[in-house]
C-alpha positions in Angstrom: -36.0 20.7 -37.4 -37.2 24.3 -36.7 -35.7 26.4 -33.9 -37.5 29.6 -33.0 -36.9 32.2 -30.3 -34.4 29.9 -28.5 -32.6 31.4 -25.6 -30.1 29.9 -23.0 -27.9 31.6 -20.5 -24.8 29.7 -19.3 -23.0 31.9 -16.8 -22.3 35.2 -18.5 -22.9 33.7 -22.0 -26.2 34.3 -23.7 -27.3 32.2 -26.7 -30.2 33.5 -28.7 -31.4 31.9 -31.9 -34.4 33.7 -33.4 -34.9 31.4 -36.4 -33.0 28.4 -37.6 -34.2 25.7 -39.9 -32.2 22.4 -40.2 -33.5 21.0 -43.5 -33.8 17.2 -43.5 -31.5 15.1 -45.6 -28.8 17.7 -46.0 -25.4 18.3 -44.4 -25.4 21.5 -42.3 -22.1 23.1 -41.2 -21.9 25.2 -38.0 -19.0 27.6 -38.1 -17.7 30.1 -35.6 -14.8 31.0 -33.3 -14.4 29.2 -29.9 -17.0 30.5 -27.5 -19.5 31.5 -30.2 -22.1 29.1 -28.8 -21.8 26.1 -31.2 -21.6 23.4 -28.5 -24.3 25.0 -26.4 -26.6 24.9 -29.3 -25.8 21.3 -30.1 -26.4 20.3 -26.5 -29.8 22.1 -26.6 -30.7 20.2 -29.7 -29.8 16.9 -28.2 -31.7 17.6 -25.0 -28.5 17.6 -22.8 -29.4 21.2 -21.9 -32.8 22.7 -21.4 -33.6 26.0 -23.0 -34.6 29.0 -20.9 -37.2 29.9 -23.5 -38.1 29.2 -27.1 -38.8 26.0 -29.0 -36.9 23.2 -30.8 -39.4 21.5 -33.0 -38.1 18.1 -34.0 -40.9 17.8 -36.6 -41.9 14.3 -35.4 -38.4 13.0 -35.0 -37.6 10.8 -32.0 -34.4 11.7 -30.1 -33.6 7.9 -30.1 -33.0 8.4 -33.8 -30.5 11.1 -33.2 -26.9 10.8 -32.1 -24.0 13.2 -31.3 -20.3 12.6 -31.6 -17.9 14.8 -29.6 -14.2 15.7 -29.8 -13.5 13.5 -26.8 -15.9 10.6 -27.1 -17.0 8.6 -24.1 -16.3 4.9 -24.7 -17.9 2.0 -22.9 -15.8 -0.6 -21.1 -15.2 -3.6 -23.4 -13.8 -4.0 -26.8 -14.0 -1.9 -30.0 -16.6 -4.3 -31.3 -18.7 -4.1 -28.1 -18.8 -0.3 -28.5 -19.9 -0.5 -32.1 -22.7 -2.9 -31.5 -24.0 -1.3 -28.3 -26.6 1.0 -30.2 -27.8 -2.1 -32.1 -28.3 -4.1 -28.9 -30.3 -1.2 -27.4 -32.6 -1.4 -30.4 -32.6 -5.2 -30.6 -31.1 -5.1 -34.1 -28.9 -8.1 -35.1 -25.4 -6.9 -36.0 -24.4 -7.3 -39.7 -20.9 -8.7 -39.1 -19.7 -8.2 -42.7 -20.8 -4.6 -42.6 -19.1 -4.0 -39.3 -15.9 -5.6 -40.5 -16.0 -3.6 -43.7 -16.4 -0.3 -41.8 -13.6 -1.3 -39.4 -11.3 -2.1 -42.3 -12.1 1.2 -44.2 -11.2 3.2 -41.1 -8.1 1.3 -40.2 -9.6 -0.3 -37.0 -10.0 -3.9 -38.1 -6.9 -5.1 -36.3 -8.2 -3.4 -33.1 -11.6 -5.2 -33.4 -11.2 -7.1 -30.1 -8.9 -4.5 -28.4 -10.0 -2.8 -25.2 -11.7 0.4 -26.5 -10.3 2.8 -23.8 -6.8 1.9 -24.8 -7.2 3.4 -28.2 -5.4 6.6 -29.3 -7.4 9.8 -29.5 -7.7 9.5 -33.3 -8.8 5.9 -33.1 -11.4 6.8 -30.4 -12.9 9.4 -32.8 -13.1 6.8 -35.6 -14.8 4.3 -33.3 -17.2 7.0 -32.1 -18.1 7.7 -35.8 -18.7 4.1 -36.5 -20.8 3.6 -33.4 -22.9 6.6 -34.4 -23.7 5.5 -37.9 -24.1 1.8 -37.3 -27.8 2.0 -36.3 -28.6 4.3 -39.2 -30.0 7.3 -37.3 -32.0 10.1 -38.9 -30.0 13.0 -37.4 -26.3 13.0 -36.7 -24.3 15.7 -34.9 -20.5 15.8 -35.3 -18.8 18.2 -32.9 -15.1 18.4 -34.1 -15.1 14.6 -34.6 -12.5 14.8 -37.4 -10.1 17.0 -35.5 -7.5 14.4 -34.4 -7.5 12.3 -37.6 -4.6 11.7 -40.0 -5.4 12.7 -43.6 -6.1 9.1 -44.7 -8.5 8.5 -41.9 -10.3 11.8 -42.5 -10.6 10.9 -46.2 -12.1 7.5 -45.3 -14.8 9.1 -43.1 -15.6 11.8 -45.6 -16.1 9.1 -48.3 -18.4 7.1 -45.9 -20.5 10.2 -45.3 -20.8 10.8 -49.0 -21.9 7.2 -49.6 -24.5 7.5 -46.8 -25.9 10.6 -48.4 -26.1 9.0 -51.8 -27.9 5.8 -50.6 -29.9 6.9 -47.6 -29.7 10.7 -47.0 -29.8 11.7 -43.3 -29.5 15.1 -41.6 -26.1 16.1 -40.4 -25.1 19.1 -38.3 -21.3 19.3 -38.4 -18.9 21.5 -36.4 -15.5 21.6 -37.9 -12.7 24.1 -37.9 -11.4 22.4 -41.1 -12.6 24.7 -43.8 -11.8 22.2 -46.6 -14.0 19.5 -45.0 -16.9 22.0 -44.5 -16.6 23.1 -48.1 -16.5 19.6 -49.5 -19.3 18.1 -47.5 -21.8 20.8 -46.4 -24.8 21.8 -48.3 -25.5 24.7 -46.0 -23.2 26.5 -43.6 -24.5 28.5 -40.7 -22.1 31.0 -39.1 -22.3 31.9 -35.4 -20.9 34.7 -33.4 -21.5 35.6 -29.7 -24.4 33.2 -29.4 -26.2 34.4 -32.6 -26.6 33.1 -36.1 -25.0 35.8 -38.2 -25.0 34.4 -41.7 -26.0 31.4 -43.8 -24.4 30.2 -47.0 -26.3 27.7 -49.2 -24.0 25.8 -51.6 -24.8 24.4 -55.0 
C-alpha cells in the first residue's frame, strides 16, 4: 500500500502524510500520543473517511479483503459463534468448526460460544473482535488498540496466534498499541506520528 500526498482536515486537526509505504506481509506499528492522527489515518485507509487530497494506492487489493478492529468493537446481535462466522457467511465460506472451537479455546472463549455476544466483558469483546477479523483470512488487518483491555494471558494468546499466522500465511498488519512491549515483539517496522505527520520510521531486524 502506497500513500502519497494524503491530506485530511477534521475540525482544527490537519493530517498530512507525504509518503508512507505499507510493505506487504509485514507487521507495521503505528505509534504516537493521543491526538497525533493515528485513528484518522486508519479510517482513511479503510475508506471510512474520504481524503481531502492525495492518494491511497491499495496496489490491487480489494477492501473486502481488509478488516479493522477497534478498541470498542461493534458486535452483532446473536451469539459469540454467530459473530465469528458472520464474515464467512458474507463470503459464502463454510465454517471450519474445529478451527473455530480451537481459536475459542485458545482465547478463553469456548465456554461463551453460545452466549449472547453483547453480554461479554470489554476484554472478551476484544478477543471476539480479533477472532472475527482473522477467521476469513484477510490480506490486510488493522488493529486499533485491540489489546488494550486484555489480561496478560489473553494478550499472550493473541500475540502467539499472530505469530503463527505470519509463519504460515503472512498478511499485512497495521497495529496501533500503546503497549511498547507488544510493539517491540511483533512489529517489523514502526512508524511514529506527531501532529498529523509521520516523523520517524524504525525498521527492526
